[in-house]
Structures are given as C-alpha cells and as structure tokens.
C-alpha positions in Angstrom: 34.2 76.6 87.4 35.7 78.6 90.3 38.2 75.7 90.9 39.3 75.7 87.3 39.7 79.5 87.4 41.8 79.2 90.5 44.0 76.5 89.0 44.4 78.6 85.9 45.5 81.6 88.0 48.0 79.5 89.8 49.5 78.1 86.6 49.7 81.7 85.2 51.6 82.9 88.3 53.9 79.9 88.1 54.7 80.7 84.4 55.3 84.3 85.3 57.6 83.3 88.2 59.6 81.0 85.9 60.1 83.8 83.3 61.1 86.2 86.1 63.7 83.8 87.4 65.1 83.2 84.0 65.3 86.9 83.3 67.0 87.6 86.7 69.5 84.7 86.1 70.5 86.0 82.7 71.0 89.6 84.0 73.0 88.2 86.9 75.2 86.2 84.5 75.8 89.2 82.2 76.6 91.5 85.2 79.0 88.9 86.6 81.0 88.9 83.3 81.3 92.7 83.5 82.3 92.7 87.1 85.1 90.2 86.5 87.0 92.8 84.5 87.8 94.9 87.6 90.8 92.7 88.3 92.3 93.5 84.9 91.9 97.2 85.4 93.4 96.9 88.9 96.5 95.2 87.6 97.1 97.8 85.0 96.4 100.6 87.4 98.8 99.1 90.0 101.6 98.9 87.4 101.0 102.5 86.5 101.2 103.6 90.1 104.4 101.7 90.6 105.8 103.4 87.4 104.8 106.8 88.7 106.4 106.2 92.0 109.6 104.9 90.4 109.7 107.9 88.1 109.1 110.4 90.9 111.9 108.7 93.0 114.4 108.9 90.1 113.5 112.5 89.5 114.0 113.5 93.2 117.3 111.7 93.5 118.7 113.1 90.2 117.0 116.5 90.3 120.3 118.4 90.1 121.2 116.5 87.0 117.8 117.0 85.3 117.4 120.8 85.9 120.2 121.8 83.5 118.6 120.0 80.6 114.8 120.6 81.1 113.1 124.0 81.3 111.6 125.0 84.6 108.0 125.5 83.4 108.2 122.2 81.6 109.4 120.4 84.7 106.7 121.9 86.7 104.0 120.8 84.3 105.5 117.3 84.0 105.5 116.9 87.8 101.9 118.1 87.9 100.7 115.6 85.3 102.7 112.8 87.1 101.0 113.7 90.3 97.6 113.6 88.6 98.4 110.2 87.2 99.3 108.9 90.7 96.1 110.4 92.2 94.0 108.7 89.6 95.7 105.4 90.5 94.6 105.8 94.1 91.0 106.7 93.1 90.9 103.7 90.8 92.0 101.6 93.8 89.0 103.0 95.7 86.6 101.8 93.0 88.5 98.5 92.9 87.8 98.0 96.6 84.1 98.8 96.1 83.8 96.4 93.2 85.6 93.6 95.1 83.5 94.1 98.2 80.2 94.2 96.3 81.1 91.1 94.3 82.2 89.1 97.3 79.2 90.2 99.4 76.8 89.5 96.6 78.1 86.0 95.9 78.3 85.1 99.6 74.8 86.4 100.3 73.2 84.6 97.3 74.9 81.3 98.2 73.8 81.5 101.9 70.2 82.6 101.0 69.7 79.9 98.5 70.8 77.3 101.1 68.4 78.8 103.7 65.5 79.0 101.3 66.0 75.4 100.3 66.0 74.3 104.0 62.9 76.3 104.6 61.1 74.8 101.7 62.0 71.3 102.7 60.8 72.0 106.3 57.5 73.5 105.1 57.0 70.5 102.7 57.4 68.1 105.6 55.1 70.2 107.7 52.4 70.2 105.1 52.7 66.4 104.6 52.2 66.0 108.3 49.3 68.3 108.8 47.4 67.8 105.5 45.2 65.1 107.1 44.5 67.1 110.3 42.9 70.1 108.6 45.3 72.5 110.2 45.6 75.8 108.4 49.2 77.0 108.1 49.8 80.5 109.3 51.2 83.3 107.2 54.9 82.9 106.6 57.6 85.4 107.3 57.3 88.6 105.2 59.9 90.8 103.6 59.2 93.7 106.0 59.9 91.5 109.0 63.1 90.3 107.6 64.2 93.9 106.6 63.3 95.3 110.1 65.3 92.6 111.9 68.3 93.1 109.6 68.3 96.8 110.0 68.2 96.4 113.8 71.6 94.8 113.6 73.3 98.1 112.7 74.4 100.7 115.2 73.4 104.4 115.3 69.9 105.7 114.7 70.8 107.8 111.6 72.3 104.7 109.9 69.2 102.6 110.6 67.0 105.4 109.4 69.0 105.6 106.2 68.8 101.9 105.6 65.1 101.9 106.4 64.5 104.6 103.7 66.4 102.5 101.2 64.4 99.4 102.0 61.1 101.3 101.6 62.2 102.7 98.3 63.3 99.3 97.0 60.6 97.3 98.6 60.0 93.9 97.1 62.5 91.7 95.2 66.0 93.1 94.8 67.0 94.3 91.4 68.7 91.6 89.2 72.5 92.0 88.8 74.9 93.9 91.0 74.3 97.5 90.1 76.8 98.9 92.7 79.6 96.7 91.5 79.0 97.5 87.8 79.0 101.2 88.6 82.3 100.8 90.4 83.8 98.9 87.5 82.7 101.6 85.0 84.1 104.4 87.1 87.3 102.4 87.7 87.8 101.9 83.9 87.3 105.7 83.3 89.8 106.6 86.0 92.4 104.1 84.7 92.1 105.6 81.2 92.7 109.1 82.7 95.6 107.7 84.7 97.3 106.4 81.6 96.5 109.6 79.7 98.1 111.8 82.3 101.2 109.6 82.4 101.5 109.9 78.6 101.1 113.6 78.8 103.8 113.7 81.4 106.2 111.9 79.1 105.3 114.2 76.2 105.9 117.2 78.4 109.3 116.0 79.4 110.2 115.4 75.7 109.1 118.8 74.6 110.7 120.6 77.6 114.2 119.5 76.8 116.4 122.6 76.2 117.8 123.2 72.7 121.4 123.0 73.9 120.9 120.0 76.0 122.3 117.6 73.5 125.5 119.7 73.2 125.8 119.8 76.9 125.4 116.1 77.2 128.0 115.5 74.5 130.4 117.9 76.2 129.8 116.3 79.6 130.5 112.9 78.1 133.7 114.2 76.5 134.9 115.7 79.8 134.2 112.4 81.5 136.3 110.5 78.8 139.1 113.0 79.2 139.1 112.5 83.0 139.1 108.7 82.6 142.0 108.9 80.2 144.0 111.1 82.6 143.4 108.7 85.5 144.4 105.8 83.3 147.6 107.6 82.3 148.5 108.4 86.0 148.1 104.7 87.0 149.8 103.3 83.9 152.5 105.7 82.7 154.0 105.2 79.3 157.1 102.9 79.3 160.0 104.7 77.6 162.8 102.3 78.5 162.4 100.4 75.2 162.4 103.5 73.0 165.5 103.8 70.5 168.2 106.3 71.4 
C-alpha cells in the first residue's frame, strides 16, 4: 500500500510539473511578443529626435529671420517644448537599452541553461544505469543556494554582492515566468515616446499661434522688395535696346 501511495505522489508531482512548465512557457511566449515592440518604439523615437535636432539647427541658423515674425514669449515656449521632446527621446533610448539588454540576456541565458541541464540529465541517466546494479545510493545533487552563492561570488564589491544576495533570498526558488524587467522597460518606453510626440506637436502649435499679426504683410513686403531688387539687377545687366526704336 505504501508503494502505491508513493507512486501516486510521484505521478501527482509529475502532473503538477507538466502544468507548471506549460504555464511558464505560455507566459514566456506572451511576454516575448510584448518585448518585441520595443524596436518599433525605438525607430519612431529616433526619427523624432532627428526631427528635433534638425528643427533646432534650422532655428539657430535662421534666428535673425525668425524673430521678426514670431513673438518672443511664443518663441521661448516653443524652444522649451522642443527641448522637452528631445529630452524624452533620450529617456526613451535609456529604456530601449534596458529592454534590449534584458531581452538578449534572457534569451542567451535560457538557451545556455537548457543545454547544460540536458547534458546534466544525460550524464545522471548514464550514471544511474551504471550504478543501479551495485546498490550505490546517489548523493544529493546541486542546490539552488549553492548555484546562487557561486554566481554572486563572481561580482566585485561587497555592497553589490550583498544586494544580489538579498534579491536571491527574496526570490528564492524558480524564477518568475516571463521577463518582468524587459516588459517594464517597454511600457515606460512607450509612455515616454507618447510624451515625446506630444511635446513636439505642442511645439508646432506654439509656433503657429505665436506668429505676429503683421507677419504676413511683412513677408509679402519682403518678397516684393526682393523682386524689385532682382528686376533692377536684371535691368543693369541687360539694358533696354533703343537702337531699333522709330525716330
């Protein structure tokens, strides 16, 4: 009866392990789909940063031509919102780097660990087949605490090892499914990119509403003066031919 009970417990644990692995794999797959979007946000944010830089460069080069047509407070607010948009672009890049590092490290670690676990299981299976007829009792295998302590020992500085040890104790056992750090980075990145676009739109609206009332007349007058100057230069180079005029 005890043997049947033991077999039943083993089968129950096996079923629980299968369900846990399926649950973890589904969460990992869903989180991977979310993490993949960080590249799209990064492209859009990079375009916005380039646009902000080009706009700022044009404004600096042509500042003497802009000031007569835009009010001073409006120009100040416009530059302020343009600066905020550029700053949001750099913050979004920070979260992009975090997401990329977490994604790459997670995939690399998972691939290497699966290969090492497979090698360990094959070695233990061969060892069990060799010793099952000798009556040798296998010793306890490596534990999570031993692995964590050896891994923490690779890092420099006592305060850093202490911090990592506290995190290991707090998250003792199997790691959480999915890549929580990468997902948080992607969510923050998307929020910052939206703010970046919003600030740039506010910058454009501020410029539009800050144009002086007489700016159009000044532009037309300036264009007319330019046409008059061009016509005078043309007349100087090509004077009118009066030799064929009737007497």
